[in-house]
C-alpha positions in Angstrom: 18.0 -40.8 7.7 18.0 -37.7 9.9 15.6 -37.3 12.8 12.3 -35.6 11.8 11.2 -32.7 13.9 7.7 -33.1 15.0 5.6 -30.3 13.5 3.6 -28.6 16.2 2.7 -25.1 17.6 2.7 -23.7 21.1 -0.3 -24.0 23.3 -2.5 -21.0 22.8 -1.2 -20.5 19.3 -2.7 -21.8 16.0 -2.3 -22.0 12.3 -5.1 -20.7 10.0 -6.0 -22.9 7.0 -7.3 -21.1 3.9 -11.0 -21.3 4.6 -10.5 -19.9 8.1 -8.1 -17.2 7.0 -10.4 -16.2 4.1 -13.3 -15.8 6.6 -11.1 -13.8 8.9 -9.9 -11.5 6.1 -13.6 -11.0 5.1 -14.4 -9.8 8.7 -11.3 -7.6 8.7 -12.3 -6.1 5.4 -15.9 -5.3 6.6 -14.5 -3.8 9.9 -12.2 -1.6 7.9 -15.1 -0.3 5.8 -16.9 0.7 9.0 -14.0 2.4 10.4 -13.3 4.4 7.3 -17.0 5.3 7.2 -16.6 7.1 10.4 -13.4 8.9 9.3 -10.8 6.7 10.9 -7.5 6.2 9.3 -5.0 3.4 9.6 -1.6 3.2 11.5 0.8 0.5 12.5 3.4 0.1 15.4 6.2 -2.5 16.1 5.1 -5.9 17.7 8.2 -5.6 19.8 8.7 -2.6 22.2 11.0 -1.6 25.0 9.5 -3.4 28.1 9.3 -0.2 30.1 7.0 1.2 27.4 4.6 -1.6 27.7 4.9 -2.2 31.4 4.7 1.5 32.5 1.1 1.2 33.5 -0.9 -1.8 32.6 -1.8 -3.3 36.0 -0.3 -6.1 38.0 -2.4 -8.9 36.3 -1.6 -7.6 32.9 2.2 -7.5 33.7 2.1 -11.2 34.5 0.8 -12.0 30.9 3.4 -10.0 29.0 5.9 -12.0 27.0 9.1 -10.3 28.2 12.8 -11.2 27.5 16.2 -9.8 27.0 17.3 -9.6 23.4 20.8 -10.2 21.9 21.7 -6.6 22.5 20.9 -6.9 26.3 17.8 -4.8 26.0 14.7 -5.6 28.0 11.9 -5.9 25.3 8.4 -7.2 25.3 5.7 -8.3 22.9 2.7 -5.9 22.8 -0.2 -7.2 24.9 -2.7 -4.8 23.4 -2.7 -2.0 20.9 -3.7 0.8 23.2 -0.4 1.3 25.1 1.7 1.2 22.0 -0.8 3.8 20.5 -0.2 6.1 23.5 3.5 5.9 22.8 2.9 6.5 19.1 0.9 9.6 19.9 3.4 11.0 22.3 6.2 10.5 19.7 4.3 11.8 16.6 1.7 14.3 17.8 3.5 17.1 16.1 3.2 15.3 12.7 -0.6 14.6 13.2 -3.8 16.6 13.6 -6.2 16.6 16.5 -8.6 15.2 17.1 -7.1 12.1 15.6 -9.0 9.0 14.6 -7.1 5.9 14.1 -7.7 2.2 13.5 -5.1 -0.6 13.9 -5.7 -4.3 13.1 -2.8 -6.5 14.2 -1.8 -9.4 16.5 -1.1 -9.0 20.1 0.3 -11.6 22.6 -0.7 -12.5 26.2 0.6 -15.4 28.2 -2.9 -16.2 29.9 -4.9 -19.5 30.3 -6.3 -20.6 27.1 -10.2 -21.4 26.7 -12.8 -21.2 24.0 -12.3 -18.0 22.0 -9.3 -16.9 24.0 -5.7 -17.6 22.7 -2.2 -16.4 23.6 -1.8 -15.0 20.1 -4.8 -13.2 18.8 -5.9 -10.4 16.5 -7.1 -7.1 17.8 -9.0 -4.5 15.9 -8.7 -1.1 17.7 -10.2 2.3 16.8 -9.6 5.4 18.9 -10.3 9.1 18.9 -7.6 11.2 20.6 -7.4 14.9 21.3 -10.9 15.5 22.7 -12.7 14.7 26.0 -16.3 15.0 24.7 -19.6 13.0 24.9 -19.7 13.2 21.0 -16.3 11.1 20.8 -17.4 8.6 23.5 -20.7 8.2 21.6 -19.0 7.8 18.2 -17.0 4.9 19.6 -20.3 3.2 20.7 -21.9 4.0 17.3 -19.0 2.3 15.5 -19.4 -0.8 17.7 -23.0 -1.0 16.9 -22.4 -0.6 13.1 -19.4 -3.1 13.2 -21.7 -5.8 14.8 -24.3 -5.3 12.2 -21.7 -5.3 9.4 -20.2 -8.5 10.7 -23.7 -10.1 10.8 -23.0 -11.4 14.3 -26.6 -11.1 15.4 -28.0 -8.8 18.2 -25.6 -7.5 20.7 -25.7 -5.5 24.0 -23.1 -2.8 24.6 -22.8 -2.6 28.3 -21.7 0.9 29.4 -20.6 2.4 32.7 -18.4 5.3 33.9 -15.3 4.7 36.1 -15.5 8.1 37.7 -19.1 7.7 38.9 -18.1 4.4 40.5 -15.0 6.0 42.1 -17.0 8.9 43.5 -19.3 6.4 45.1 -16.2 4.7 46.6 -15.0 8.1 47.9 -18.4 8.7 49.7 -18.1 5.1 51.1 -14.6 6.0 52.4 -12.7 3.3 50.4 -11.3 5.1 47.4 -7.9 4.2 48.3 -8.7 0.6 47.6 -10.4 1.3 44.2 -8.1 -0.6 42.1 -8.6 -3.9 43.9 -12.4 -3.2 44.3 -12.8 -2.5 40.6 -10.9 -5.7 39.7 -13.0 -7.8 42.1 -16.2 -6.4 40.6 -14.9 -6.9 37.0 -14.7 -10.7 37.8 -18.4 -11.0 38.8 -19.4 -12.5 35.4 -16.7 -15.2 35.8 -17.0 -16.1 39.5 -20.5 -15.0 40.5 -22.0 -12.8 43.1 -21.1 -14.9 46.1 -17.5 -15.2 45.4 -17.3 -11.4 44.5 -18.9 -10.6 47.8 -16.2 -12.7 49.6 -13.4 -10.8 47.7 -14.9 -7.4 48.6 -15.6 -8.4 52.2 -11.9 -9.3 52.5 -11.1 -5.8 51.1 -13.5 -3.5 52.7 -15.7 -5.5 55.2 -19.2 -6.9 54.7 -21.2 -3.7 55.1 -19.5 -1.8 52.3 -19.3 -5.1 50.3 -23.0 -5.2 50.4 -23.3 -1.5 49.4 -21.1 -2.1 46.5 -23.2 -5.0 45.2 -26.3 -2.9 45.6 -24.6 -0.1 43.5 -23.8 -2.4 40.7 -27.2 -4.0 40.5 -28.9 -2.4 37.4 -32.4 -0.9 37.3 -35.1 -1.5 34.8 -33.8 0.9 32.1 -30.8 3.3 31.4 -32.4 6.4 33.1 -33.5 4.5 36.2 -30.2 2.9 36.6 -28.4 6.2 36.1 -30.5 7.9 38.8 -29.8 4.9 41.1 -26.1 5.1 40.7 -26.1 8.9 41.2 -28.1 8.4 44.5 -25.0 6.5 45.9 -22.9 9.6 45.4 -22.8 13.0 47.2 -25.1 15.1 45.1 -22.7 18.1 45.7 -19.8 16.0 44.2 -19.1 17.9 41.0 -17.1 15.0 39.5 -19.9 12.5 40.2 -22.5 14.8 38.7 -20.3 15.5 35.6 -20.0 11.7 35.0 -23.7 11.3 35.3 -24.2 14.0 32.7 -21.6 12.4 30.4 -23.6 9.1 30.5 -26.9 11.0 29.8 -25.3 12.9 26.9 -23.9 9.7 25.3 -27.2 8.0 25.6 -29.0 10.9 24.0 -26.6 10.9 21.1 -27.1 7.1 20.7 -30.8 7.6 20.8 -30.7 10.2 18.0 -28.5 8.0 15.9 -30.9 5.0 16.3 -28.5 3.0 18.3 -29.9 3.3 21.9 -31.5 -0.1 22.0 -28.1 -1.6 21.9 -26.9 0.3 25.0 -27.3 -1.0 28.5 -26.1 0.9 31.5 -24.4 -1.7 33.7 -22.7 -0.5 36.9 -20.6 -3.7 37.2 -18.7 -3.1 34.0 -15.3 -1.5 35.3 -12.7 -2.9 32.9 -9.6 -4.4 34.7 -6.9 -2.2 33.3 -5.8 0.8 35.3 -5.6 3.4 32.4 -9.5 3.9 32.0 -10.7 7.0 33.6 -14.2 7.7 32.2 -16.8 5.8 30.1 -16.1 2.1 29.9 -17.9 -0.5 27.8 -18.1 -4.2 26.9 -20.1 -5.9 24.1 -21.8 -9.2 24.5 -23.7 -11.2 21.9 -27.3 -12.0 22.9 -27.1 -15.5 21.5 -23.8 -16.4 23.2 -23.0 -14.1 26.2 -20.9 -16.8 27.8 -18.1 -16.3 25.4 -17.4 -12.9 26.9 -17.0 -9.5 25.5 -16.3 -9.3 21.8 -15.6 -5.6 21.8 -14.5 -3.5 24.8 -12.8 -0.3 25.8 -13.3 3.0 27.2 -11.9 6.6 28.0 -8.3 6.9 28.9 -7.5 10.6 29.5 -4.2 10.1 31.3 -2.5 7.1 29.4 -0.3 9.3 27.1 0.9 11.1 30.3 3.3 8.2 30.8 5.3 9.5 27.7 4.5 13.2 27.4 3.5 16.2 29.4 1.0 17.2 26.7 -2.6 16.4 27.4 -4.1 13.8 25.0 -7.4 12.6 26.2 -8.6 9.6 24.3 -11.5 7.0 23.9 -11.4 3.8 22.0 -12.4 0.2 21.7 -11.0 -3.1 20.5 -12.8 -5.8 18.6 -11.6 -9.3 19.7 -11.7 -10.9 16.3 -10.7 -14.4 17.1 -13.2 -14.5 19.9 -15.9 -13.2 17.6 -15.0 -15.9 15.0 -15.2 -18.5 17.7 -18.7 -17.3 18.7 -19.9 -17.2 15.0 -18.7 -20.7 14.5 -20.4 -21.9 17.7 -23.5 -20.2 16.6 -23.3 -21.8 13.2 -23.5 -18.4 11.6 -22.3 -18.5 7.9 -18.9 -16.7 7.4 -18.7 -14.8 4.1 -15.5 -15.7 2.3 -15.2 -12.7 0.0 -12.9 -12.6 -3.1 -12.7 -16.3 -3.7 -11.5 -17.4 -7.1 -14.6 -17.8 -9.3 -13.1 -19.5 -12.3 -10.6 -22.4 -12.9 -9.1 -22.5 -16.4 -8.8 -26.3 -16.8 -5.8 -27.7 -18.5 -6.8 -30.2 -21.0 -3.5 -30.6 -22.7 -4.9 -29.3 -26.0 -4.8 -25.5 -25.7 -1.4 -24.1 -25.3 -0.7 -23.1 -21.7 0.4 -19.6 -22.9 -3.1 -19.2 -24.4 -4.7 -20.2 -21.1 -2.7 -17.6 -19.3 -3.5 -15.0 -22.0 -7.3 -15.7 -21.4 -6.8 -15.6 -17.6 -5.2 -12.2 -17.7 -7.9 -10.8 -20.0 -10.5 -12.0 -17.5 -8.8 -10.4 -14.6 -8.6 -7.1 -16.4 -12.4 -7.6 -16.7 -12.7 -7.8 -12.8 -12.7 -11.6 -12.4 -10.6 -13.8 -10.1 -9.3 -16.9 -11.9 -6.4 -19.2 -12.0 -4.9 -21.7 -14.5 -4.5 -25.3 -13.5 -0.7 -25.8 -14.0 -0.7 -29.4 -15.4 -2.6 -31.5 -17.9 -4.3 -34.0 -15.6 -7.6 -35.9 -15.7 -10.6 -33.5 -15.7 -12.2 -35.1 -12.7 -8.9 -34.3 -10.7 -9.1 -30.7 -11.8 -12.9 -30.5 -10.9 -12.2 -32.0 -7.5 -9.5 -29.4 -7.0 -11.8 -26.5 -8.0 -14.6 -27.8 -5.6 -12.1 -28.0 -2.7 -11.3 -24.3 -3.3 -14.9 -23.4 -3.6 -14.5 -22.4 -7.3 -17.9 -22.8 -8.9 -16.8 -22.8 -12.6 -14.3 -24.2 -15.0 -13.5 -22.9 -18.4 -12.8 -26.0 -20.8 -10.6 -24.8 -23.7 -9.7 -27.6 -26.1 -8.9 -27.8 -29.7 -12.4 -27.6 -30.9 -13.4 -24.5 -28.8 -10.0 -22.9 -29.8 -10.9 -23.4 -33.5 -14.3 -22.1 -33.2 -13.3 -19.2 -30.8 -15.9 -20.0 -28.2 -15.6 -20.3 -24.4 -17.2 -23.4 -22.8 -18.0 -22.8 -19.2 -18.7 -25.7 -16.9 -21.0 -25.1 -13.9 -19.5 -27.6 -11.4 -22.4 -27.6 -9.0 -25.2 -28.0 -11.6 -22.9 -30.3 -13.9 -24.0 -28.3 -17.0 -22.0 -26.5 -19.7 -22.7 -23.3 -21.6 -20.8 -21.7 -24.4 -19.9 -18.0 -24.8 -18.9 -16.2 -28.0 -16.6 -13.7 -26.4 -14.7 -13.0 -23.2 -16.9 -9.9 -22.5 -20.0 -12.1 -22.5 -18.3 -14.7 -20.3 -17.1 -12.0 -17.9 -20.5 -10.4 -17.6 -22.2 -13.7 -17.0 -19.8 -14.7 -14.2 -20.0 -11.2 -12.5 -23.8 -11.4 -12.6 -23.8 -15.0 -11.2 -24.1 -15.5 -7.4 -23.0 -19.0 -7.4 
């Protein structure tokens, strides 16, 4: 007998069993409805790209996480680590075929060779949505409004969208005389949630000295509300600095739009939010669930006006965000939030060995044309075995067609939860009952 290969998956990867995959597909469907309601359209890009495309500008830490190799043709290739960099390449390559501003959404897997933890895997699904071709407060705010609507649609509970502006932070660093170290400073600040204030101060002190480190920590301390925090941040900058004042005004404009749209209560101005990737240039944001903030951001992003400049000389300012679906699923499971499983089969046509299987399939086809999801059990087995099968698939009803019901032209429907049977005189009557039943 040949040796059996042990079935296993790589660390950080996982299989999805039907219940989990149906729950995930349900969330994807609801997200897609939200995206479409804001005018976004779908695209797709290859999972594998030339390495130079993905590594052109992601940041040192990101480069270490990329799955990179040489293919059989000797080409240096890599698996995409997010959907934003491939989108920048996509825009540069296809901009003449599109229209601006361009709103896209893209839901697909990405890969990162990072340490695994709860809600964080090496293969995971991202759901991105972006607006490219405009540098406006309206576009920035629209992305935030999509996030707020998506969290509601996913029934994930209350969430806080923490917002900041990279330019305002950078102009503060310029006044402090350490703008040349902005990349390492921003990365240190970005870790404050994970490592705490004390450790962050140590990292900053090593970079810029204790005095400026304390000033940075004071800058990122939020005030009592959005406006107070905004004024405090601006006070750390030169009031004659046009770039700093423009960033301040952009944050205020975004907040006013959110206020008018009824989403301001979800926004929280947090000067410590910087986002670790180098390509962000303006407004940045991260979204945390109120009931489980420890799981990290479930939706993050920002403005990236210069990213497409890696691939084209044409100006293509953009803003977007990404929903971390697997992390969100983990959070909802941890919080014991019910996960709707849409489009489950509602009816099993039991195979009693009396009605011809061709007749069972005729009935099933007729019911599908009437808007139902159903399946025929493929073999004549004990009824209890077929009931057990239906219950494992969360199918609430079974149709019991035997010689008697065939002769009388009736349709006996078994409610598997209530253990009761009801007869219907037509398929139309049966279909209307099933579509009206919430079991």
